[in-house]
Every structure is written in structure tokens, then in C-alpha cells.
C-alpha positions in Angstrom: 26.7 23.3 27.9 24.8 23.0 24.6 26.6 24.0 21.5 24.7 25.2 18.3 26.3 24.5 15.0 26.4 27.2 12.5 24.2 27.5 9.5 27.7 26.7 7.7 28.4 24.0 9.4 24.8 22.6 9.4 24.9 22.6 5.5 28.4 21.0 5.3 27.1 18.1 7.9 24.3 17.5 5.7 26.4 17.2 2.2 28.4 14.8 3.8 25.6 12.6 5.3 23.8 13.0 1.7 27.2 12.4 0.3 27.8 8.8 2.5 24.2 7.9 1.3 25.6 8.4 -2.1 23.1 10.6 -3.3 24.3 14.1 -5.3 23.3 17.6 -3.9 22.2 18.3 -6.7 18.8 15.1 -6.8 17.9 16.8 -3.7 14.3 17.5 -4.4 14.5 16.7 -8.3 11.9 15.6 -9.8 12.5 13.7 -13.1 10.1 13.5 -16.0 9.5 10.3 -18.3 11.0 13.1 -21.5 14.0 12.5 -19.5 14.8 9.2 -20.5 13.1 9.5 -23.8 9.4 9.2 -23.9 7.8 10.6 -26.7 4.7 10.8 -25.0 2.9 11.6 -27.8 0.5 8.4 -28.3 1.8 7.1 -30.8 4.8 5.8 -29.9 5.5 3.1 -27.5 6.7 5.0 -24.5 6.9 1.8 -22.0 10.6 1.3 -21.8 11.5 4.8 -21.3 9.0 4.8 -18.8 10.4 1.8 -16.5 13.9 3.5 -16.9 12.6 6.8 -15.4 11.5 4.6 -12.1 14.2 2.4 -12.3 16.6 5.9 -11.7 14.2 8.1 -9.7 14.1 4.6 -7.6 17.9 4.5 -7.0 17.8 8.0 -6.4 15.3 8.6 -4.1 13.4 11.0 -6.5 9.9 11.6 -7.1 8.5 11.1 -11.2 6.4 13.2 -12.5 4.4 13.2 -16.1 5.3 15.8 -18.4 2.1 18.2 -18.9 -0.2 17.5 -22.0 2.1 14.3 -22.6 0.0 11.0 -23.8 1.7 7.5 -23.1 1.4 4.7 -25.5 2.2 1.3 -23.9 2.4 -1.4 -26.1 1.9 -5.3 -25.2 5.4 -6.3 -24.1 6.1 -8.5 -20.8 7.3 -5.9 -18.5 6.4 -3.9 -15.3 7.3 -0.4 -14.2 8.5 -0.2 -10.7 7.2 2.9 -8.0 9.4 3.2 -5.6 8.8 6.7 -5.0 6.3 9.2 -5.3 4.9 9.9 -8.7 3.1 12.9 -10.3 1.0 11.4 -13.4 -0.7 14.9 -13.1 -3.0 16.1 -16.7 -1.3 13.2 -18.9 -2.9 10.5 -20.3 -1.8 6.6 -20.6 -2.9 4.5 -23.6 -3.0 0.6 -22.3 -3.2 -1.3 -25.8 -4.6 -5.0 -25.0 -6.0 -5.4 -28.8 -3.2 -6.7 -30.0 -3.6 -10.7 -30.3 0.7 -10.4 -28.8 0.0 -9.4 -25.4 3.4 -10.8 -24.3 2.2 -11.7 -20.5 -1.2 -10.7 -19.6 -0.6 -11.8 -16.0 2.0 -8.9 -15.6 1.1 -5.4 -14.1 1.9 -2.2 -16.2 3.0 -0.6 -13.0 3.8 -2.1 -9.5 3.9 0.1 -6.1 6.7 -1.8 -4.1 8.5 -1.7 -1.1 12.4 -1.5 -1.3 12.8 -3.4 2.1 12.5 -7.0 1.4 9.6 -9.9 2.8 11.3 -12.2 6.0 10.3 -15.7 5.5 9.2 -17.4 9.3 10.1 -20.8 9.8 10.5 -21.2 13.4 6.7 -20.6 13.7 4.8 -24.1 13.5 1.7 -23.5 14.3 -1.0 -20.4 15.1 -3.9 -20.1 17.7 -7.2 -18.1 16.4 -6.7 -14.9 18.8 -3.5 -15.6 19.8 -1.9 -12.4 20.0 2.2 -12.8 19.5 3.9 -14.6 17.2 7.1 -15.3 19.8 9.6 -13.8 17.1 11.5 -11.2 16.3 11.5 -9.2 13.2 13.7 -5.7 11.2 10.7 -4.0 10.9 6.7 -4.0 12.0 4.9 -6.2 8.5 2.1 -7.4 7.3 1.9 -11.2 7.6 0.8 -13.9 5.3 0.0 -17.6 6.3 -0.6 -20.4 5.0 -2.1 -24.0 5.5 -2.2 -25.7 2.3 -3.0 -29.2 4.1 -6.7 -27.8 5.4 -8.7 -26.8 2.9 -11.5 -23.8 2.6 -14.1 -22.0 0.7 -15.2 -25.1 -0.9 -17.1 -23.6 -3.2 -20.7 -24.6 -4.3 -22.4 -24.1 -7.7 -21.6 -23.3 -11.6 -18.4 -22.7 -10.6 -17.5 -24.9 -7.7 -13.9 -26.3 -6.8 -12.1 -28.0 -4.1 -11.4 -25.1 -2.0 -8.1 -22.8 -1.4 -6.0 -23.7 0.9 -6.4 -22.3 4.2 -4.5 -18.6 4.6 -4.8 -16.2 7.1 -3.7 -12.2 7.0 -2.6 -9.8 10.3 -0.3 -7.0 11.0 2.3 -7.3 13.9 5.5 -4.9 15.0 8.8 -5.6 15.0 8.5 -7.6 18.3 6.0 -9.7 16.8 2.8 -9.1 18.6 -0.5 -8.9 16.8 -2.5 -6.0 16.2 -5.7 -6.3 18.1 -7.6 -5.2 14.7 -6.4 -8.3 12.6 -6.3 -11.2 14.4 -6.2 -15.2 13.4 -9.2 -16.2 12.6 -8.2 -20.0 11.9 -6.0 -22.2 14.2 -3.2 -23.6 12.4 -1.9 -27.0 12.7 0.5 -26.9 9.7 2.2 -24.1 8.9 3.3 -25.0 5.4 4.2 -20.6 4.8 4.5 -17.7 6.9 5.7 -14.3 5.2 6.6 -11.0 7.2 6.2 -8.0 4.1 8.0 -5.4 6.0 5.8 -1.9 6.2 6.9 0.9 5.6 7.4 3.8 8.5 6.6 7.1 5.4 3.5 7.2 3.1 4.3 6.8 -1.0 1.8 8.7 -2.7 0.6 8.5 -6.3 -1.7 10.7 -7.9 -3.6 12.0 -11.0 -3.3 10.5 -14.6 -5.6 9.1 -16.8 -5.8 5.9 -18.1 -7.4 4.1 -20.8 -7.4 0.6 -21.4 -7.8 -0.7 -24.9 -9.9 -3.9 -24.4 -8.6 -7.2 -25.3 -10.2 -9.6 -28.1 -9.6 -12.6 -26.2 -11.8 -15.3 -26.3 -14.5 -15.2 -23.1 -12.5 -18.0 -21.0 -11.3 -17.4 -17.1 -7.7 -16.1 -18.8 -7.3 -12.8 -16.5 -5.5 -10.0 -17.5 -3.9 -7.9 -15.1 -2.0 -4.5 -16.7 -2.7 -2.5 -14.9 -1.8 -0.5 -11.1 -0.8 -2.9 -8.7 0.1 -2.2 -5.0 2.1 -4.3 -2.4 4.3 -1.9 -0.6 1.9 -0.9 3.0 1.3 2.7 3.9 0.5 4.1 0.2 -1.5 6.7 -1.3 -3.4 6.6 -4.7 -5.0 10.3 -5.2 -7.2 11.1 -8.2 -6.7 8.2 -11.1 -9.1 7.8 -13.8 -9.7 4.9 -15.8 -12.0 4.0 -18.5 -12.1 1.0 -21.1 -12.6 1.1 -24.7 -12.7 -1.5 -27.1 -14.8 -4.5 -25.3 -16.4 -6.1 -27.7 -18.8 -9.3 -27.7 -16.6 -11.8 -26.0 -13.4 -10.8 -24.3 -11.5 -12.8 -21.3 -11.3 -10.7 -17.7 -9.2 -8.2 -16.3 -7.9 -9.3 -12.5 -8.2 -5.4 -11.6 -7.0 -2.3 -13.0 -5.9 -0.9 -8.8 -5.1 -4.5 -7.4 -3.8 -4.2 -3.7 -1.9 -7.4 -2.6 -0.2 -8.6 0.3 -0.1 -5.1 2.6 -1.8 -2.6 4.7 -2.8 0.8 5.3 -3.5 1.7 1.8 -6.1 4.5 0.3 -7.6 5.0 -3.1 -8.9 8.1 -3.1 -11.2 10.6 -5.2 -10.5 8.3 -7.9 -12.8 7.6 -11.0 -12.6 4.0 -12.2 -14.8 1.8 -14.6 -17.1 -1.0 -14.6 -16.7 -4.1 -17.6 -19.3 -5.3 -20.3 -19.8 -9.2 -18.3 -19.2 -11.9 -20.7 -20.3 -15.8 -20.8 -18.4 -19.1 -20.3 -18.2 -21.9 -19.7 -18.3 -22.5 -15.8 -16.7 -25.7 -13.7 -19.9 -27.4 -13.6 -20.0 -28.0 -17.6 -23.2 -24.6 -17.7 -22.6 -21.7 -19.0 -22.4 -18.8 -16.5 -21.6 -14.9 -16.0 -18.6 -13.8 -16.4 -16.5 -10.5 -16.2 -14.3 -7.8 -14.4 -13.5 -6.2 -11.7 -11.5 -2.8 -11.6 -10.5 -3.2 -7.9 -9.4 -6.3 -6.4 -8.3 -6.6 -3.2 -7.0 -9.8 -2.2 -4.3 -10.8 1.3 -4.7 -6.6 2.1 -5.6 -5.2 5.2 -6.9 -1.4 6.6 -7.3 -0.6 3.1 -10.1 2.3 2.5 -11.8 3.8 -0.5 -13.1 7.4 -0.5 -14.8 9.8 -2.0 -14.3 7.1 -5.4 -16.7 6.6 -8.3 -17.4 4.3 -11.1 -17.4 6.8 -14.5 -20.3 4.2 -15.9 -24.1 3.6 -14.8 -23.9 2.0 -11.7 -27.6 0.2 -12.7 -26.6 -1.4 -16.4 -26.9 -4.9 -15.8 -24.7 -5.4 -19.0 -21.5 -4.4 -16.8 -19.9 -6.5 -13.8 -19.4 -5.4 -10.4 -16.5 -3.3 -10.2 -15.0 -4.5 -6.8 -14.2 -7.9 -5.3 -11.6 -8.9 -2.1 -10.6 -12.4 -0.9 -8.6 -13.1 2.3 -8.8 -9.2 4.0 -9.7 -7.1 6.8 -11.1 -3.9 7.6 -12.3 -2.4 4.4 -13.7 0.2 4.3 -15.8 2.4 1.6 -16.2 6.1 2.7 -18.2 8.2 -0.2 -18.3 5.5 -2.8 -20.4 5.3 -5.8 -20.1 1.4 -6.7 -21.9 -0.7 -8.5 -21.4 -3.4 -5.9 -19.6 -4.2 -2.7 -18.1 -8.3 -2.9 -16.2 -10.4 -0.5 -15.5 -13.5 -2.0 -13.2 -16.1 0.2 -13.3 -14.1 3.3 -13.6 -10.0 4.6 -12.8 -9.7 8.4 -14.9 -7.0 9.6 -16.1 -4.4 6.6 -17.2 -0.4 6.7 -19.7 0.9 4.1 -20.5 4.5 4.9 -21.9 8.2 3.0 -22.4 5.4 -0.1 -24.1 4.4 -2.9 -24.5 0.8 -4.1 -25.7 -0.4 -7.6 -27.9 -3.0 -9.0 -25.5 -5.5 -7.2 -25.2 -3.7 -4.2 -23.8 -5.8 -1.5 -22.3 -9.5 -1.5 -20.6 -11.0 1.5 -18.9 -13.7 3.4 -16.5 -13.4 6.2 -16.7 -12.3 9.9 -16.3 -9.6 12.9 -18.2 -6.6 12.5 -20.0 -5.5 9.1 -21.3 -1.9 9.5 -23.4 -0.4 6.9 -24.0 3.5 7.2 -25.7 5.9 6.1 -25.7 4.6 2.2 -28.6 3.5 -0.3 -28.4 0.2 -1.4 -30.0 -0.5 -5.0 -29.6 -4.2 -5.2 -32.1 -7.2 -4.8 -31.7 -7.5 -1.3 -30.0 -5.1 1.0 -27.1 -8.1 2.1 -26.6 -10.7 -0.1 -24.6 -13.4 2.4 -23.3 -15.9 -0.9 -24.6 -19.3 -1.1 -21.6 -20.4 -3.4 -19.2 -20.1 0.3 -22.0 -20.7 2.4 -23.7 -17.6 3.1 -21.7 -17.4 6.4 -21.2 -14.0 8.1 -19.4 -15.4 12.2 -20.2 -12.2 13.7 -22.5 -9.2 13.5 -24.1 -6.8 11.4 -25.3 -3.6 11.9 -27.6 -0.9 9.6 -27.7 2.3 10.6 -29.0 5.2 8.6 -29.8 3.4 5.6 -32.0 3.5 2.3 -33.5 -0.2 0.9 -34.8 0.3 -3.0 -34.8 -3.1 -4.1 -34.0 -3.3 -7.6 -33.5 0.0 -8.3 -37.0 0.8 -7.8 -38.0 -2.0 -10.5 -40.8 -4.8 -9.8 -39.3 -6.7 -6.9 -40.1 -8.7 -3.3 -37.5 -7.1 -0.6 -35.2 -8.7 1.4 -32.8 -7.0 3.9 -30.3 -10.2 4.9 -30.7 -12.9 1.8 -28.4 -16.5 1.1 -28.7 -20.3 0.9 -27.3 -22.9 3.1 -29.0 -26.7 3.0 -26.5 -27.8 5.7 -25.6 -30.3 3.1 -22.4 -29.4 1.4 -18.5 -29.2 3.3 -17.4 -25.6 2.6 -14.5 -26.7 5.3 -15.3 -24.3 7.5 -18.7 -23.8 10.0 -20.7 -21.5 8.4 -22.8 -18.9 10.6 -25.6 -16.8 9.9 -24.7 -12.7 11.9 -25.3 -13.6 15.4 -27.0 -10.4 15.5 -28.4 -8.0 13.8 -29.1 -4.4 14.6 -31.1 -2.2 12.2 -30.7 1.3 13.7 -32.8 3.8 11.1 -34.1 2.3 7.4 -35.8 3.2 5.1 -37.4 0.5 2.7 -38.6 1.9 -0.2 -41.2 -1.3 -1.3 -43.6 0.9 -3.6 -43.2 -1.3 -6.6 -43.6 -4.7 -4.5 -44.5 -8.1 -6.9 -47.7 -10.1 -6.9 -49.4 -10.6 -3.9 -46.6 -8.7 -1.8 -46.9 -9.4 2.1 -44.6 -7.1 3.3 -40.6 -6.9 3.4 -38.6 -10.2 4.5 -35.9 -9.5 7.7 -34.2 -12.9 6.0 -34.8 -14.9 3.3 -35.9 -18.5 3.6 -32.0 -19.7 3.3 -33.9 -23.0 3.5 -37.2 -23.6 2.2 -36.5 -27.3 2.7 -36.3 -27.3 6.7 -39.9 -26.8 7.8 -39.4 -28.9 10.7 -37.6 -31.2 13.1 -37.0 -33.7 10.9 -34.7 -32.5 8.8 -31.1 -33.3 8.9 -28.7 -31.1 8.5 -24.9 -32.5 8.1 -23.1 -29.2 8.3 -25.1 -27.6 10.6 -25.5 -24.2 9.9 -26.3 -21.3 12.8 -29.5 -19.0 12.6 -29.3 -15.6 13.8 -30.0 -15.2 17.8 -30.9 -11.5 18.0 -32.8 -8.7 15.7 -32.9 -5.3 17.0 -35.0 -2.7 15.3 -35.8 1.1 16.1 -36.1 3.4 13.1 -37.9 1.6 10.3 -39.8 3.6 8.2 -41.6 0.7 5.0 -43.0 2.5 2.2 -45.4 0.2 1.1 -47.2 -0.1 4.7 -46.8 -3.0 4.9 -45.2 -4.8 7.9 -41.8 -6.6 7.5 -41.7 -10.2 8.6 -39.0 -12.5 10.4 -39.2 -14.3 7.3 -41.4 -17.0 4.6 -39.1 -20.2 6.6 -40.9 -19.1 10.1 -40.0 -22.8 11.4 -36.0 -21.7 10.7 -36.6 -18.6 12.4 -38.7 -19.5 15.5 -35.8 -19.3 17.7 -34.8 -15.8 17.2 -35.2 -12.6 19.8 -36.7 -9.9 18.3 -36.6 -6.2 20.1 -38.4 -3.4 18.0 -38.7 0.3 19.1 -40.3 3.0 16.5 -42.0 0.6 14.3 -43.9 2.9 11.7 -45.4 1.7 8.3 -45.6 4.5 5.8 -43.5 7.0 4.8 
């Protein structure tokens, strides 16, 4: 017979479990404020230690944190980080991060880090991996986000003014606690010599951080590649950042770059929504080829992460201002989504596997891409020099498919310009550490090309740039062959100038591309 416990008994039972967990009953659902741990909130007193103490106490007791209404917290140059492991509401509070002093103790530390209480696991029993492998063959305490490297194999061997000797082969993927791979984050390389593999536990619950207005008083350091962090780092899976605003003041004609005010590293399932973020000034420095190069800061960085979404986010400064560096960059990541985003740039440096940009607007730096899988651009307006730029410094490679659906392309935001949908370059004579591919298939399903201000002798928009102007006949030899697109499907293309499109000015290179078109229309 089923027994129903009385309300009094259930309350006593709850109190017992709370006591056993080390949490006082009075702490249930309690919110702690920074002022309780000594924060003045006057915009002058350095409140960083008080903020750190508040989060440490909240983390220990499992309590929520809330900033004091109307407070202004000054954060100085100390080499410290406040660890966030519970829901946090910054509300209308302001945070002043002062990097203008020469004495910033450790520029590489974040002010806040959102982390898990669960400990990572080193996996040493797995010695090899194969591309698209279905299981790790191990059991884990939790579902996990796995980062694997092979330091003996170099990929992304960069060419150009910032050339380098490449980076350790790196991959990221999600597994369940039985070691089964998530098919949405497949292994993309073979690993014959695994030098490290770490499983970062995926928390089952969602941690939410919301609100807050942050001002960074920019550093005045020499313009070298000495990156500053000094923002909000996220290393926990299943996190929502909602309604954060970040502005930058005090930028001079020189300064060291920032590596992201919001940095998402080593985790899966992060959503950044309703945020207002800032591009930084572009500086000049000397690159690795001993020549001047442009250098700037990203306000958002996604490194070694998967399933990351930016929704309803905006860049506060002008997305067409060429003095401002691109706002977003990523490396070694999978399944990145922009949804209703207005940014100056989408930039995948050292590879993204699968990405989606929808309902968005991208400014003067447009879409810069390296990676694999399916890249979908939908209901989006792009103002870049090209619609998509496959980065030449990493081989202009996209191993997979590109889909452009119901979009608009305004070359160089209406300035006098040529119109190129897919730009890039690969001579076939540089070793990037991997085989390089153009997208095997390109689908254009509804695209308006606003080419109303063309260059002199404009012949019409090009689907592809020349990619290799020297490859004019079969005598050209590629030491590292570059695979050319096989198939282009076009439907609903509208061209404002009335000029017909051209596959490429390099007709020989693209001679074998199969083009299928329907509803081709000239003019608007």
C-alpha cells in the first residue's frame, strides 16, 4: 500500500538532507550581495577582493550572487580572478576594469571565470583515434567535452606576413559517460600518436549570468602580440550569458591587443544572448615576416568549444568602420551559430566544423572562413569585400558544403567594388599541414547582389575569385593539390547591375565545375 508522508514529515526530511549536504536551512534560495563582503560600489574603491570573496562564499554554499542595485565597482590591476560557479545577476551594476596603469600584474588573467565544480579527467588508456570514430571505448563519471592533441603533428601552418610553423593537431568532441561520440561533433583527424586527452565534465544543469555594464579602460602598452584577457572567461558547459554590455574607452594610437572580453574555452553548450559588445581600434605592429601588419582585438573568442550560439547580440560601434578590428574570432571549434546578430565580422581562424549564420548583418569584414562540414548563411546581409572569404593564410580550405539562402550581398557596403561571392587563394605550393579543399558543393538559393557601384570595366559578379591566376593550363604543377568545387546550384539569383554572373575569371581552373541554374534574373 502506498504511504503519503505528511507535509511536516517532508519538511523535516528536507531539513535533514540540507543539513547532511552542509547547507544551513536559512541559506536555501538565499542571494548574496557584493556589499555583504565589503564592496563599496562607489566607482573609486577597488572592490575586486570583495567580489572574489562573495563568489567564493556563494560557490561553497551553492548560493546565487546579485550585484547591488545602482552600484559601480572599480576593478584594479591585481592578478586575481573571481570564480563563478552559481547563478549571478549583475543587474544594472557597472564594472570599471582599469587597464590603463602600467602595473597590470597579469594581463593574461580574466576578471571573472565561469567554471564547473566537477573535475576534469585525463584519459591515458586511449592511444589512437580515427576520423569519425563512434566510441572512445572508455567509461567516464559524466558526459564530457573532450580535447585531444597530437603535438608531433602540425596543422594550420600559416603563410603570409604572420607565417608560422603550425600548431599541434587538436580536436574537440562531446561524448556520453559510456564514451559514445556525439555525431554532431565528429572527430575530424586521424590520431596515431595522442599526446594528451582531457575530458571536461558537462554539468547537467544550466548556469546563468545576466546583466551588468562593463567598461574597459584600455591598456596603453606597446603594440605587440602581448594579449590581454581581463574579461569574462567561460570554461563550464551549459552556460547562458544574458544581457551583458561591454564598452571600451581610453584607446590611444597604440596598445596591446585583447584576446576577447568574452572567451569561451574548453566547453559545450554556451549561449550568449541579448549582449552588446564592442570592436577595438586596429593597431599596427611587425609581423613574423618582419613587415608591418594590422593587429587588433577580438571582443569575443571561441577556442576549443562546441555548440556555441550567439543570439540577439549587437556591436555597439559602427560595423562598417574600417578603423575598428573585427569583433569575433574562433579556433578549433564546432557548431557555432549566429542568430539575429549584428557584428563586423565572423572569423574562423584555425578551423570550425559546421557553422550557421542566420537573420544577421555582417559589416565591412564580412565572413572569413576555414574548416569543414556544412556552412549555412540564411536571411543575412553581408557588406564585406566578398560574401565569403576563405582565408588564404590557412589554405582557403572548406571541406564540405556551403549553402547561401535568401541573403543579400552589398560589396564593400556600397563603395566602388568588384563583386565576388567566394574569395580565396591557394597556389598548391605551400604545405599547410593538411589537404586543402574548396567546398565540394555550393548552393545559392535566393540571393540579391547589390552591385550598383561597380569598378571600371566591370563584367559582372563572380561566383569564385581566380584562386590561382598562374594555373592557366595543364602544365601548372601543384606540389600540394587543391581540390576545386565540383557542383554549383543556383536558383533565385538577382543582380542589380543587370550583368550576368561569371563562374570565375580563371575559367581554366573552374572548367570542370558543374553549374545548374534556375530562375536566373538580371536586374531588380
